[in-house]
C-alpha positions as CSV (number, residue, x, y, z in Angstrom):
1,X,-60.1,29.0,-47.9
2,X,-59.4,32.7,-46.8
3,X,-57.9,34.7,-49.3
4,X,-55.2,37.3,-48.2
5,X,-56.5,40.9,-48.6
6,X,-54.3,43.1,-50.6
7,X,-53.5,46.4,-49.1
8,X,-55.6,49.3,-50.7
9,X,-53.7,52.3,-52.1
10,X,-54.7,55.9,-51.6
11,X,-53.8,58.2,-54.6
12,X,-51.6,61.0,-53.6
13,X,-50.4,63.6,-56.1
14,X,-46.7,64.4,-55.7
15,X,-44.9,67.8,-56.6
16,X,-41.4,68.0,-58.0
17,X,-39.1,68.3,-55.2
18,X,-35.6,69.1,-54.5
19,X,-33.5,66.7,-52.2
20,X,-34.0,67.5,-48.6
21,X,-36.7,69.8,-49.3
22,X,-40.0,69.5,-47.6
23,X,-43.4,70.6,-48.9
24,X,-47.2,69.8,-48.6
25,X,-48.9,67.4,-50.8
26,X,-52.8,67.5,-51.1
27,X,-54.0,64.0,-51.2
28,X,-57.6,62.6,-51.2
29,X,-57.3,62.1,-47.5
30,X,-56.1,65.7,-46.6
31,X,-52.7,67.4,-46.2
32,X,-49.6,65.2,-46.3
33,X,-45.9,66.1,-45.8
34,X,-43.6,64.9,-48.5
35,X,-40.0,64.4,-48.0
36,X,-38.2,64.2,-51.1
37,X,-36.2,61.4,-52.3
38,X,-35.0,62.9,-55.5
39,X,-36.4,65.2,-58.2
40,X,-39.9,64.6,-58.7
41,X,-40.1,61.6,-56.1
42,X,-41.2,61.7,-52.4
43,X,-42.4,59.6,-49.5
44,X,-45.7,60.5,-47.5
45,X,-45.3,60.8,-44.0
46,X,-48.0,61.4,-41.1
47,X,-50.8,59.3,-42.7
48,X,-52.9,57.7,-40.1
49,X,-52.7,54.0,-41.0
50,X,-52.8,52.3,-44.2
51,X,-50.5,52.4,-47.3
52,X,-50.1,55.2,-50.0
53,X,-49.1,55.1,-53.7
54,X,-48.0,58.5,-55.3
55,X,-50.1,58.6,-58.4
56,X,-47.7,60.7,-60.5
57,X,-44.2,59.4,-59.6
58,X,-45.7,55.7,-59.0
59,X,-43.5,55.2,-55.9
60,X,-45.7,53.1,-53.3
61,X,-44.6,53.3,-49.6
62,X,-45.6,52.4,-46.1
63,X,-47.1,55.3,-44.3
64,X,-44.6,57.0,-42.1
65,X,-41.8,55.1,-44.0
66,X,-38.9,56.1,-46.1
67,X,-37.6,55.7,-49.4
68,X,-35.0,52.7,-50.1
69,X,-31.7,53.4,-49.1
70,X,-29.7,55.5,-51.7
71,X,-32.9,56.2,-53.7
72,X,-32.5,60.0,-53.7
73,X,-28.8,59.6,-54.3
74,X,-29.4,57.6,-57.5
75,X,-31.9,59.9,-58.9
76,X,-29.7,62.9,-58.3
77,X,-26.8,60.9,-60.0
78,X,-29.0,60.3,-63.2
79,X,-29.6,64.1,-63.3
80,X,-26.1,64.9,-63.2
81,X,-25.2,62.3,-65.8
82,X,-27.8,63.8,-68.2
83,X,-26.4,67.3,-67.5
84,X,-22.8,66.1,-68.2
85,X,-23.7,64.4,-71.5
86,X,-25.7,67.3,-72.9
87,X,-23.0,69.7,-71.9
88,X,-20.5,67.8,-74.1
89,X,-23.1,67.1,-77.0
90,X,-26.0,69.3,-77.0
91,X,-27.4,67.6,-80.0
92,X,-27.5,64.2,-78.4
93,X,-30.7,62.4,-79.3
94,X,-33.1,61.2,-76.5
95,X,-32.6,57.7,-77.8
96,X,-28.9,57.9,-77.2
97,X,-29.3,59.8,-73.8
98,X,-31.6,57.1,-72.7
99,X,-29.1,54.4,-73.8
100,X,-26.2,56.1,-71.8
101,X,-28.4,56.6,-68.6
102,X,-30.3,53.4,-68.7
103,X,-33.6,55.1,-68.9
104,X,-36.5,54.8,-71.3
105,X,-36.6,57.4,-74.0
106,X,-39.6,58.8,-72.5
107,X,-38.1,58.9,-69.1
108,X,-35.0,60.5,-70.4
109,X,-37.1,63.2,-72.3
110,X,-39.2,64.0,-69.2
111,X,-36.0,64.5,-67.0
112,X,-34.6,66.9,-69.7
113,X,-37.7,69.0,-69.8
114,X,-37.6,69.1,-66.0
115,X,-34.1,70.3,-66.0
116,X,-35.0,72.9,-68.6
117,X,-38.0,74.2,-66.7
118,X,-36.0,74.5,-63.6
119,X,-33.4,76.6,-65.5
120,X,-30.5,74.1,-64.9
121,X,-30.3,73.7,-68.7
122,X,-30.7,77.2,-70.0
123,X,-30.4,76.5,-73.6
124,X,-28.3,74.9,-76.6
125,X,-25.8,76.7,-78.6
126,X,-23.3,76.1,-81.4
127,X,-19.6,76.3,-80.5
128,X,-17.9,78.4,-83.0
129,X,-14.2,78.8,-83.9
130,X,-13.6,82.5,-83.5
131,X,-10.6,82.5,-85.8
132,X,-12.8,80.9,-88.7
133,X,-15.5,83.3,-87.9
134,X,-13.1,86.1,-88.7
135,X,-12.3,87.1,-84.9
136,X,-8.9,85.8,-84.2
137,X,-7.9,88.4,-81.6
138,X,-9.2,87.8,-78.1
139,X,-8.4,90.1,-74.9
140,X,-9.5,90.7,-71.5
141,X,-10.2,94.2,-70.5
142,X,-10.2,95.2,-66.9
143,X,-12.1,98.3,-66.2
144,X,-12.9,100.6,-63.2
145,X,-14.7,103.9,-63.0
146,X,-13.0,107.4,-62.9
147,X,-15.3,108.5,-60.4
148,X,-15.6,105.8,-57.5
149,X,-18.8,107.4,-56.3
150,X,-20.6,107.1,-59.7
151,X,-23.4,104.4,-60.1
152,X,-22.3,100.9,-60.7
153,X,-24.0,100.6,-64.1
154,X,-21.1,99.7,-66.5
155,X,-22.6,96.5,-67.6
156,X,-25.8,98.2,-68.7
157,X,-23.7,100.9,-70.4
158,X,-21.7,98.3,-72.4
159,X,-24.5,95.9,-73.3
160,X,-24.8,97.3,-76.9
161,X,-21.2,96.6,-77.9
162,X,-21.5,93.0,-79.3
163,X,-17.6,92.6,-79.5
164,X,-17.9,92.0,-75.6
165,X,-18.4,88.3,-75.1
166,X,-18.7,88.3,-71.5
167,X,-18.7,90.7,-68.5
168,X,-17.6,89.4,-65.0
169,X,-17.8,91.3,-61.7
170,X,-14.5,90.7,-59.9
171,X,-12.9,91.4,-56.6
172,X,-9.7,93.5,-56.6
173,X,-8.6,96.7,-57.8
174,X,-10.9,96.6,-60.9
175,X,-14.6,96.3,-60.9
176,X,-15.2,94.1,-64.0
177,X,-13.3,92.1,-66.4
178,X,-14.5,91.9,-69.9
179,X,-13.9,89.2,-72.5
180,X,-13.7,90.7,-76.1
181,X,-13.2,89.2,-79.5
182,X,-12.2,91.4,-82.4
183,X,-10.8,91.0,-86.0
184,X,-7.6,93.2,-85.8
185,X,-5.6,95.3,-83.3
186,X,-7.2,98.5,-84.9
187,X,-10.4,97.1,-84.0
188,X,-9.4,96.5,-80.4
189,X,-8.2,100.1,-80.1
190,X,-11.5,101.5,-81.4
191,X,-13.3,99.2,-79.0
192,X,-11.3,100.3,-76.1
193,X,-12.1,103.8,-76.9
194,X,-15.9,102.9,-77.1
195,X,-15.7,101.2,-73.7
196,X,-14.0,104.2,-72.1
197,X,-16.6,106.8,-73.5
198,X,-19.7,104.8,-72.9
199,X,-19.0,103.6,-69.3
200,X,-16.8,106.4,-68.1
201,X,-14.1,103.9,-67.0
202,X,-10.3,103.4,-67.2
203,X,-9.0,100.3,-68.8
204,X,-6.3,97.6,-68.6
205,X,-5.9,95.1,-71.4
206,X,-4.5,91.8,-71.7
207,X,-4.2,90.3,-75.1
208,X,-4.4,86.3,-75.5
209,X,-1.7,84.9,-77.4
210,X,-3.2,81.4,-77.6
211,X,-6.0,79.4,-76.0
212,X,-5.0,75.7,-75.1
213,X,-8.6,75.0,-73.9
214,X,-11.8,76.9,-73.1
215,X,-15.9,76.3,-73.0
216,X,-15.1,73.1,-71.1
217,X,-18.2,71.3,-69.9
218,X,-18.8,71.9,-66.1
219,X,-17.8,69.0,-63.7
220,X,-21.1,68.0,-62.0
């Protein structure tokens, strides 16, 4: 009786790829072109005969073939789900994250670490109630330089003022809009004077009366 010979797989080391991005993969049989099918996954093309198996991602495919339909989309969707979940609860455990995404705990942890390395997840922070923290007064301060020909270095000049929570470069009449938080109107007046002096700018201030919502997680 003749036994059916099982196809032999050549190991190929895959790189972490973005969707639709191409790169070169060095396998034991020379240089191969990888077309990504999601983050950390790919299908080898241009191999002369035989089959291949990706040693790191574990995806095996026929040379010159392609990933299963929708494969890259599913991988991308899992990453989006992870980002959405952690944006709402940065303290979510890997066990809970795995449960919500249908992954194993180790796979969920690996995906989070990969997103951190890529800079998609930049960090984790506590959301503080400004009023309870003693900073009930919020204002937006629009600034523009007294001298239009002066260097555009206001953000650097104002970086030492910790009452400035955010600095946004904007289109329009003003150059920047600052979000500031202070304890009292007197503190705001002093801060505005410091801003004008430090950056040589004029200011236009809008005081916030109430905040129906803020710090909403991004829709990904």
